C-alpha positions as CSV (number, residue, x, y, z in Angstrom):
1,X,-67.1,14.9,-61.5
2,X,-64.9,16.0,-58.6
3,X,-66.0,17.0,-55.0
4,X,-64.2,20.5,-53.6
5,X,-64.1,21.5,-50.2
6,X,-65.3,25.0,-49.3
7,X,-65.7,26.1,-53.6
8,X,-68.0,28.8,-54.4
9,X,-68.9,30.6,-51.1
10,X,-66.4,28.9,-49.0
11,X,-69.3,28.4,-46.2
12,X,-67.4,24.5,-46.0
13,X,-70.3,23.1,-48.0
14,X,-69.1,20.5,-50.4
15,X,-69.5,21.5,-54.0
16,X,-69.1,19.7,-57.1
17,X,-67.3,20.6,-60.2
18,X,-68.7,19.1,-63.2
19,X,-66.8,18.0,-66.4
20,X,-66.4,20.9,-67.8
21,X,-65.0,23.0,-64.8
22,X,-68.5,24.7,-63.8
23,X,-68.4,24.7,-59.6
24,X,-71.9,23.3,-58.7
25,X,-73.5,23.6,-55.1
26,X,-75.3,20.9,-53.4
27,X,-78.7,21.7,-55.2
28,X,-77.0,21.3,-58.6
29,X,-77.3,25.0,-59.4
30,X,-74.1,27.1,-60.4
31,X,-72.3,28.2,-57.3
32,X,-72.0,31.8,-57.0
33,X,-70.1,34.1,-54.4
34,X,-72.8,35.8,-52.0
35,X,-73.5,39.0,-53.0
36,X,-73.2,38.0,-56.7
37,X,-76.0,38.0,-58.9
38,X,-77.2,34.9,-60.4
39,X,-79.2,36.5,-63.3
40,X,-76.4,37.7,-66.0
41,X,-77.2,39.8,-68.7
42,X,-78.0,37.8,-72.1
43,X,-79.5,35.0,-69.6
44,X,-82.9,33.6,-70.2
45,X,-85.1,33.2,-67.4
46,X,-88.5,31.6,-66.9
47,X,-90.5,34.2,-64.6
48,X,-94.5,34.0,-64.1
49,X,-94.5,30.8,-66.6
50,X,-93.0,32.8,-69.3
51,X,-89.5,33.0,-70.8
52,X,-87.5,36.4,-70.9
53,X,-84.1,37.9,-71.9
54,X,-82.2,39.5,-69.0
55,X,-80.8,43.4,-70.0
56,X,-79.7,44.4,-66.7
57,X,-79.6,43.4,-63.2
58,X,-79.2,45.6,-59.9
59,X,-79.5,45.0,-56.1
60,X,-82.4,46.7,-54.4
61,X,-82.5,47.5,-50.6
62,X,-85.7,45.3,-49.6
63,X,-86.5,43.4,-52.9
64,X,-83.5,41.2,-53.8
65,X,-82.1,41.7,-57.5
66,X,-84.3,43.7,-59.9
67,X,-84.4,42.0,-62.9
68,X,-84.8,44.2,-66.2
69,X,-86.2,41.6,-69.2
70,X,-87.2,41.7,-72.6
71,X,-89.9,38.7,-73.4
72,X,-89.1,36.1,-75.5
73,X,-92.1,33.3,-75.6
74,X,-95.0,34.1,-77.4
75,X,-97.2,35.9,-75.3
76,X,-94.6,38.4,-73.7
77,X,-92.6,38.6,-77.4
78,X,-90.9,42.6,-77.4
79,X,-92.8,43.2,-74.1
80,X,-90.0,45.2,-71.7
81,X,-90.6,44.2,-68.1
82,X,-89.0,44.5,-64.3
83,X,-89.2,41.6,-61.6
84,X,-87.5,41.6,-58.2
85,X,-86.1,38.4,-57.0
86,X,-88.0,38.1,-53.7
87,X,-91.4,38.9,-55.2
88,X,-91.3,36.7,-58.2
89,X,-89.5,33.2,-58.5
90,X,-86.9,33.6,-61.1
91,X,-85.4,30.5,-62.9
92,X,-82.5,30.8,-65.0
93,X,-82.9,28.5,-68.1
94,X,-80.1,26.0,-68.4
95,X,-78.7,25.6,-72.2
96,X,-77.1,22.3,-71.0
97,X,-80.7,21.1,-70.7
98,X,-81.7,21.4,-74.0
99,X,-82.8,18.3,-75.6
100,X,-83.1,18.4,-79.5
101,X,-86.4,16.6,-80.9
102,X,-86.2,15.0,-84.3
103,X,-88.5,15.9,-87.2
104,X,-89.7,12.8,-88.0
105,X,-92.2,14.2,-90.8
106,X,-91.7,13.5,-94.5
107,X,-89.0,15.7,-96.2
108,X,-88.9,18.0,-92.9
109,X,-91.4,20.4,-93.4
110,X,-92.2,21.4,-89.6
111,X,-88.3,21.7,-89.2
112,X,-88.1,24.0,-92.1
113,X,-91.2,26.1,-91.5
114,X,-89.6,26.5,-88.0
115,X,-86.4,27.7,-89.8
116,X,-88.2,29.8,-92.1
117,X,-90.2,31.6,-89.2
118,X,-86.9,32.0,-87.3
119,X,-85.1,33.7,-90.2
120,X,-88.3,36.0,-90.8
121,X,-88.3,36.9,-87.1
122,X,-84.4,37.7,-87.3
123,X,-84.7,39.9,-90.4
124,X,-87.7,41.7,-88.3
125,X,-84.9,42.5,-85.3
126,X,-85.6,39.9,-83.0
127,X,-82.5,38.7,-81.2
128,X,-83.8,35.8,-78.7
129,X,-85.6,32.6,-79.2
130,X,-88.0,30.6,-76.8
131,X,-87.2,27.5,-75.2
132,X,-90.6,25.8,-75.4
């Protein structure tokens, strides 16, 4: 990692560039210019302990960013909702922090069952998968 002065928002704060070229702020999150939404369409976020897929983001006058989402986790799957960043805690899920878990069952029935379930869900029109 490389430390860079005045990267990202230009406020004189030292930012860090990761090995893959992403500028990170002091807290380790992706640095963004001020006024730019932290939630990109297609990103997966966690709101109210559920996982959502961002469809659209737009600024509001009083409530921060209005984030239109579709549910991904089991409880909210297929449900459309709108959340505002000043009213709800919105956490962007970082795909780089995903960990793979080995299937140690004999002949891998758990992995096969999961793959078959995802295949049937995809044929039913689902596009996003939960990160549990």
